[in-house]
C-alpha positions in Angstrom: -13.2 49.8 -12.3 -13.1 46.2 -11.2 -12.7 43.0 -13.3 -15.2 42.2 -16.0 -15.9 39.0 -17.8 -17.8 37.7 -20.7 -19.1 34.6 -22.4 -20.6 33.7 -25.7 -23.2 31.1 -26.6 -24.4 30.0 -30.0 -27.0 27.7 -31.4 -27.6 27.2 -35.2 -31.3 27.2 -36.1 -32.9 27.1 -39.6 -29.6 27.5 -41.5 -28.2 30.5 -39.7 -24.8 30.9 -38.0 -23.1 33.6 -35.9 -19.5 34.1 -35.0 -18.2 36.1 -32.0 -14.8 37.1 -30.8 -13.1 39.3 -28.3 -9.7 41.0 -28.4 -7.4 43.3 -26.5 -5.2 46.1 -27.6 -3.0 48.8 -26.0 -2.0 52.3 -27.2 1.4 54.0 -26.8 -0.1 56.0 -24.0 -1.0 52.9 -22.1 -4.7 53.0 -22.9 -6.3 49.6 -23.0 -9.2 48.6 -25.3 -11.2 45.4 -25.3 -13.3 44.5 -28.4 -16.3 42.2 -28.7 -17.9 41.4 -32.0 -20.9 39.3 -33.0 -21.5 38.5 -36.7 -24.5 36.8 -38.2 -24.5 35.2 -41.7 -25.3 31.9 -43.4 -24.5 28.5 -42.0 -21.2 26.9 -42.8 -20.1 30.2 -44.5 -16.5 31.5 -44.1 -17.7 35.2 -44.1 -18.3 35.3 -40.3 -14.8 34.4 -39.2 -13.3 36.5 -42.1 -15.4 39.5 -41.0 -14.4 39.3 -37.4 -10.7 38.7 -38.1 -10.6 41.5 -40.6 -12.5 44.0 -38.5 -10.3 43.3 -35.4 -7.1 43.6 -37.6 -8.2 46.9 -39.1 -9.2 48.3 -35.7 -5.8 47.3 -34.2 -4.0 49.3 -36.8 -6.3 52.4 -36.6 -3.9 54.7 -34.9 -6.4 57.5 -34.9 -8.8 55.4 -32.8 -7.6 57.0 -29.6 -8.2 60.5 -30.9 -11.5 59.9 -32.8 -13.1 56.6 -32.0 -16.3 57.3 -34.1 -14.3 58.1 -37.3 -12.1 55.1 -36.7 -15.1 52.8 -36.3 -16.8 54.2 -39.5 -13.5 53.5 -41.4 -13.2 50.0 -40.0 -16.7 49.1 -41.1 -16.2 50.6 -44.6 -12.9 48.8 -45.1 -14.4 45.5 -43.8 -17.3 45.8 -46.3 -14.9 46.6 -49.2 -12.7 43.6 -48.2 -15.7 41.3 -48.2 -16.9 42.5 -51.6 -13.4 42.3 -53.0 -13.1 38.6 -51.9 -16.7 37.6 -52.9 -15.3 35.0 -55.2 -14.0 33.1 -52.2 -16.6 34.2 -49.6 -19.6 34.0 -51.8 -22.2 36.7 -52.7 -24.1 36.5 -49.4 -23.9 39.0 -46.6 -23.7 39.4 -42.8 -24.9 41.7 -40.0 -22.7 42.7 -37.1 -22.7 44.4 -33.7 -19.4 45.4 -32.1 -18.5 46.9 -28.7 -15.1 48.5 -27.8 -14.3 49.2 -24.1 -11.5 51.7 -23.5 -9.7 51.6 -20.2 -12.8 50.2 -18.6 -14.4 53.6 -18.7 -15.8 54.3 -22.2 -17.9 51.9 -24.2 -18.4 52.4 -28.0 -21.0 50.3 -29.8 -21.7 50.0 -33.5 -24.0 47.9 -35.6 -25.1 47.1 -39.1 -28.3 45.1 -39.5 -30.5 43.5 -36.8 -28.0 42.2 -34.3 -28.5 44.2 -31.2 -26.7 45.6 -28.1 -28.5 46.2 -24.8 -26.9 47.8 -21.8 -28.1 47.7 -18.1 -26.9 50.8 -16.4 -28.3 52.8 -13.4 -31.2 50.3 -13.0 -32.4 50.8 -16.6 -32.3 48.7 -19.7 -31.1 50.7 -22.7 -30.9 49.6 -26.3 -27.5 50.8 -27.6 -28.0 49.9 -31.3 -30.4 50.4 -34.1 -32.4 47.7 -35.9 -31.9 48.5 -39.6 -35.2 47.4 -41.1 -36.2 48.0 -44.8 -39.5 49.7 -43.9 -37.8 52.3 -41.8 -35.2 53.1 -44.5 -37.4 52.7 -47.5 -36.6 56.2 -48.8 -32.8 55.6 -48.8 -33.3 52.2 -50.5 -35.5 53.7 -53.2 -33.0 56.6 -53.7 -30.4 53.9 -54.5 -32.7 52.3 -57.1 -34.1 49.5 -55.0 -37.5 48.8 -53.6 -39.1 47.3 -50.4 -41.5 44.4 -50.8 -44.3 43.9 -48.2 -46.0 40.6 -49.1 -48.8 39.2 -46.9 -47.3 36.9 -44.2 -43.8 38.1 -44.8 -41.6 40.8 -43.4 -40.5 43.8 -45.6 -37.5 42.9 -47.7 -35.1 44.8 -49.9 -35.9 43.9 -53.5 -38.0 41.1 -52.1 -34.9 39.3 -50.7 -33.1 40.8 -47.7 -34.9 41.5 -44.4 -32.4 44.1 -43.3 -31.5 47.5 -44.9 -27.8 47.5 -44.0 -25.4 44.7 -44.3 -21.8 43.7 -45.2 -21.3 42.0 -48.5 -24.5 41.0 -50.4 -22.9 41.9 -53.7 -26.0 41.4 -55.7 -27.9 44.0 -53.6 -25.0 46.2 -52.7 -26.1 49.2 -54.8 -29.3 49.4 -52.7 -27.7 48.7 -49.3 -25.6 50.6 -46.8 -22.9 49.2 -44.6 -22.6 52.4 -42.5 -23.0 51.6 -38.8 -25.0 53.4 -36.2 -22.6 54.3 -33.4 -23.3 55.1 -29.8 -21.2 55.4 -26.7 -21.7 55.4 -22.9 -19.6 56.0 -19.9 -18.8 52.9 -17.8 -18.9 53.5 -14.0 -20.1 51.9 -10.8 -23.7 52.0 -12.2 -22.9 50.0 -15.3 -23.7 46.3 -14.8 -24.3 44.2 -17.9 -24.0 44.3 -21.7 -25.7 41.8 -24.0 -24.9 41.5 -27.7 -27.2 39.1 -29.5 -28.5 38.1 -32.9 -32.1 38.5 -34.0 -32.8 34.9 -33.0 -33.1 36.2 -29.5 -34.8 39.5 -30.1 -37.5 38.0 -32.2 -38.8 36.1 -29.3 -38.1 38.3 -26.3 -37.9 42.0 -25.4 -34.8 43.8 -24.3 -36.2 43.8 -20.7 -36.9 40.0 -20.8 -33.4 39.2 -22.0 -31.8 41.5 -19.4 -33.8 40.0 -16.6 -32.2 36.6 -17.4 -28.7 38.2 -17.6 -29.3 39.9 -14.3 -30.7 36.8 -12.5 -27.9 34.5 -13.7 -24.8 36.0 -12.2 -22.3 33.9 -14.1 -22.0 35.3 -17.6 -21.3 31.9 -19.0 -24.5 30.5 -17.6 -26.4 33.7 -18.5 -25.4 33.4 -22.2 -26.4 29.7 -22.2 -29.7 30.4 -20.5 -30.5 33.2 -23.0 -29.8 30.8 -25.9 -31.9 28.0 -24.2 -34.8 30.4 -23.5 -34.9 31.5 -27.1 -35.1 27.8 -28.2 -37.8 27.2 -25.7 -39.8 30.0 -27.3 -39.3 28.3 -30.7 -37.1 31.0 -32.3 -36.8 30.2 -36.0 -33.5 32.1 -36.6 -29.9 31.7 -35.5 -29.4 32.3 -31.8 -26.1 33.8 -30.6 -25.2 36.1 -27.8 -22.4 37.6 -25.8 -22.8 38.5 -22.2 -20.4 41.0 -20.5 -20.5 41.7 -16.8 -18.7 44.8 -15.6 -19.0 44.1 -11.9 
């Protein structure tokens, strides 16, 4: 496995904001993991940085990660949500979505998400979505089982209790009894056929398909320029939500 590099690009639009971070850790056995995280919340809100820092700190101390990554990621998401709710007096009652990717020794990629931030991988000549968009309409039954409802007003997207356009989120204390913060988790092998990973907020995915975004990332070889071009293209297409992305090149 050769070198890989990544770059992030952000643009605040219509009161939205995202935060992205990367980190590196090492196990006692010499295994190396790199982490990438993209969090979307409200503008000028401390929750994004708090979420990323808290998630990375939890993950760094999850000794069982090397034995059971899936269980460790589930615990990290749960603990992060609990920490956000416990500190709602400082962080506010709003919420956030997130998509995270963890690369182990350059060979195994674990991806998790809550909400509508998305991960897309280009591998073996194919563009593959590695996350699930958590939409209220798709999870209506679970929301109703928790005592909530899904509104579907003309000219608007489906919303939990007429408010939130995603069915899973961190925080959102006022809606928490109707929401889940459990992530969907997927993994993939990283080999000579693995080229590019794009993590992005819905400000990109609302105006372009996975394939369109990946074509830009493929065409622009420098990940820094690719991330900036993805952001610029979303703005050109008049995206009305926050725009943030992480581009990772594996070779």
